C-alpha positions as CSV (number, residue, x, y, z in Angstrom):
1,M,53.6,124.8,106.6
2,K,55.6,122.6,109.0
3,K,58.7,123.9,107.7
4,I,57.6,127.4,108.5
5,I,56.6,126.5,112.0
6,S,59.8,124.6,112.6
7,F,61.7,127.5,111.6
8,F,59.8,130.0,113.6
9,L,60.1,127.7,116.8
10,L,63.9,127.2,116.2
11,F,64.3,131.1,115.6
12,T,62.3,131.7,118.9
13,F,64.3,129.0,120.9
14,S,67.7,130.4,119.7
15,I,66.8,133.9,120.8
16,F,65.7,132.6,124.1
17,L,69.0,130.7,124.5
18,F,70.9,133.9,123.6
19,S,69.0,135.9,126.2
20,Q,69.9,133.4,128.8
21,Q,73.6,134.3,128.3
22,N,72.9,137.9,129.3
23,T,71.3,137.3,132.7
24,S,73.5,139.6,134.7
25,Q,72.8,142.5,132.1
26,T,69.1,141.7,132.4
27,Q,69.1,141.9,136.1
28,T,70.7,145.5,135.8
29,Q,68.1,146.7,133.4
30,S,65.3,145.3,135.2
31,Q,64.7,148.6,137.1
32,Q,63.9,150.2,133.8
33,V,61.0,147.8,132.9
34,P,57.6,149.5,133.0
35,Q,55.2,148.6,135.5
36,C,52.8,147.1,133.0
37,M,55.5,144.7,132.0
38,K,56.3,143.6,135.4
39,D,52.5,143.0,136.0
40,F,52.0,141.3,132.7
41,A,55.0,138.7,133.7
42,K,53.6,138.2,137.2
43,M,50.1,137.5,135.8
44,M,51.5,135.1,133.0
45,N,53.4,133.4,135.5
46,S,50.6,133.0,138.0
47,K,48.3,131.7,135.3
48,N,51.3,129.3,134.1
49,L,51.0,130.7,130.6
50,R,53.6,131.3,128.0
51,T,51.4,132.5,125.2
52,I,48.4,134.4,124.9
53,V,46.5,135.5,121.8
54,F,43.4,137.8,121.7
55,Q,41.4,139.8,119.1
56,Q,42.1,143.6,119.5
57,S,39.3,145.6,121.3
58,K,39.3,148.4,118.9
59,N,39.8,146.6,115.6
60,K,38.4,143.1,115.2
61,G,40.6,142.4,112.2
62,V,43.6,142.5,114.3
63,F,44.8,139.9,116.5
64,I,47.8,140.1,118.8
65,G,49.8,137.2,120.1
66,V,52.2,137.6,123.0
67,Q,54.8,134.8,123.9
68,Y,56.4,135.4,127.2
69,L,59.4,133.2,127.9
70,G,60.6,134.8,131.2
71,K,63.6,136.8,129.9
72,M,62.1,137.7,126.5
73,A,58.9,138.3,124.8
74,M,57.7,138.1,121.3
75,V,54.5,139.9,120.1
76,I,52.9,139.1,116.9
77,Y,50.7,141.9,115.6
78,A,48.5,140.5,112.8
79,E,46.0,142.1,110.5
80,V,43.7,138.9,109.7
81,P,41.4,138.7,106.7
82,K,37.9,137.4,107.5
83,E,38.5,134.0,106.1
84,N,41.3,133.2,108.7
85,R,39.4,134.7,111.8
86,G,37.4,131.6,112.5
87,I,40.1,129.2,113.1
88,I,42.1,131.6,115.1
89,L,39.0,132.5,117.2
90,K,38.2,128.7,117.5
91,N,41.8,128.1,119.2
92,I,41.4,131.2,121.4
93,K,38.1,130.0,122.7
94,S,39.5,126.6,123.6
95,K,42.5,128.3,125.1
96,N,44.9,126.8,122.6
97,Y,46.9,129.9,122.5
98,Q,50.1,128.3,121.1
99,R,48.2,127.0,118.1
100,A,46.5,130.3,117.7
101,Y,49.9,132.2,117.8
102,Q,51.3,129.7,115.2
103,L,48.3,130.4,112.8
104,L,48.9,134.1,113.2
105,N,52.4,133.6,111.5
106,V,51.6,131.0,108.8
107,L,48.1,131.6,107.5
108,V,48.2,133.0,103.9
109,G,46.8,136.5,103.8
110,N,47.7,137.6,107.3
111,K,49.9,140.7,107.4
112,V,52.3,140.1,110.4
113,T,54.5,142.4,112.3
114,T,56.7,140.5,114.8
115,I,58.4,142.4,117.8
116,S,61.1,140.7,119.8
117,D,62.2,142.0,122.9
118,S,65.2,139.7,124.0
119,E,65.8,141.1,127.3
120,Y,62.2,141.9,128.2
121,D,63.2,145.6,129.0
122,T,61.4,147.4,126.1
123,L,63.1,147.9,122.7
124,K,66.6,149.2,123.3
125,I,69.0,150.5,120.7
126,S,72.5,149.4,121.8
127,D,75.6,147.5,120.5
128,N,74.5,144.1,121.9
129,S,70.7,144.4,121.4
130,T,69.0,141.4,119.8
131,D,65.8,143.3,119.9
132,F,64.1,143.4,116.4
133,V,60.9,144.2,114.4
134,R,60.1,142.0,111.3
135,I,57.5,143.4,109.0
136,G,56.9,141.2,106.0
137,N,60.4,140.2,104.8
138,K,62.1,143.2,106.3
139,T,63.9,142.8,109.7
140,V,65.3,145.7,111.7
141,F,67.6,144.9,114.6
142,F,67.8,147.7,117.3
143,N,71.5,148.2,117.0
144,P,73.6,151.1,115.8
145,D,74.4,149.5,112.5
146,S,70.6,149.1,111.7
147,G,70.3,152.8,112.0
148,K,72.3,153.0,108.6
149,V,69.2,151.8,106.7
150,F,67.2,154.9,107.6
151,K,68.0,158.4,106.4
152,N,69.1,159.6,109.5
153,K,69.3,158.8,113.5
154,E,65.9,160.7,114.1
155,E,64.1,158.4,111.4
156,F,65.6,155.4,113.3
157,R,64.4,156.7,116.8
158,K,61.0,157.4,115.5
159,F,60.7,153.9,114.1
160,R,62.0,152.4,117.4
161,D,59.4,154.6,119.3
162,K,56.4,153.6,117.0
163,Y,57.2,149.9,117.5
164,N,58.0,150.2,121.1
165,K,54.6,152.0,121.8
166,L,52.9,149.1,119.6
167,Y,54.7,146.5,122.0
168,L,53.8,148.2,125.2
169,D,50.1,148.7,124.0
170,A,49.9,145.1,123.2
171,I,51.2,144.1,126.7
172,K,48.8,146.5,128.3
173,E,45.9,144.9,126.4
174,A,47.1,141.4,127.1
175,L,47.3,142.4,130.9
176,R,43.6,143.6,130.8
177,K,42.5,140.4,128.9
178,L,44.3,138.2,131.6
179,K,42.6,140.0,134.6
């Protein structure tokens, strides 16, 4: 389990470093960021948080973790079996969000979808995009080459739209939890 956590943290850190190299591009795209994302960033900064985890309001078997690192965000959307919920809820209650976030990723039985927004500007399809969605062992980056794994561009666009909506819904719910 330590190897999995170490790999995940290293992976997250490497994406963070990459996003730091694209500061000017991020500043250009900042006008395109939805208001809920701006409000979420402001709230996380005001509370001095980098991670928040919560149980989804409409489905108690789903937990959402959002890791906000200033210029990037990673959302974990996890369907959690009953036997794993107690330890996650315990960490949420004690505001040990980083540990709860890690548990979403590593507990056996959790069905995890990871959404990474490397520029904190929603999921964009572009040549230099490092945004991705990971479902189980499948990772889809939002660059033109990834579109080749889909039947056509429309299917790729629908995939992106679906996960962008899931991402924004998670940000909106996290913002409600923070208020």
